[in-house]
N, C-alpha and C positions, 0 to 999 in steps of 0.2 A: 832310301833309311827300313829297319824294319820292325813293324808294325807292329803294335801293340793299345791294349782297350788300356777304359778308365779302369773297370771292373778288375785287371790284373794289377793297378797301381796301387790299386785299392785293395783289395784283396790282399798284398806283399802287404803294406802299414794299412793292416786290421786294424793292431793291440795299441798305435800307435798314427788317433787319426788327426793329432796339430800339425804331423810331419804334412801334409797332405795338404794344410792351409794354408802353410806355411813357404812354402815351398808355388805355390798358386800367390801368392802373396811378392814376395819376390819373385817372378816374371809379371808382375800388374807392372812393377814401381822400375821397370829398371838396374834393376842390380845380376837377370843372366850376365857375365866378361862374357863368354868362351861359350861354343856349343858345336858339339861336333861328332863325330859316326863316322863311326868304321867295322863291318865284318864282327858284329852282331854285341862293340861297344860303344856304347853313348858315353863320349866323356863335359863337363859342361867346370864352368869356374864360377863362385856367385862368390859378390861381393853380398859382404857380413852386412846390413843397417846398424846404423849409427855405430859407425867402425870403422879406422883408416887399416879394414882388413882381408884375405878374397878369402878364399873354402874349394876345393879340391872336391867336386865331383865326379866318383865312376860307373854306372851304370851294366849287369850283366843284361842281355840278353836270350833266351832259346825259345823258337817253336812261339816267342809272341808271348814268353812271359820273361818277369823277370826274375832271376836268381841269384842276381847277389846281386848291390851294394857295398859301394867304400864310399869313407865321405872324411876330411883330416876335420871336419869341423867338428868341434862339442858336440851334437850330437851325429855325430860317427860313432862313438863307437856301439849306437846301436842296430842300429840298417844303415 
């Protein structure tokens, strides 16, 4: 798997620090349903808290940095 640092993650979401907290909470609450990595792309599916819905997320990496994210969740319009 391509390595990326916590610093690059924090930098990418610098203006939306709450997203990092939410991501940690989803992970710790065992809401991560699917996680896969191939060719610099991380894909995952996360079950929404308190809802019967899952969201698909995609993160694109280049040289250890996040270059783009995509999510079909309500917050996906930001990053």
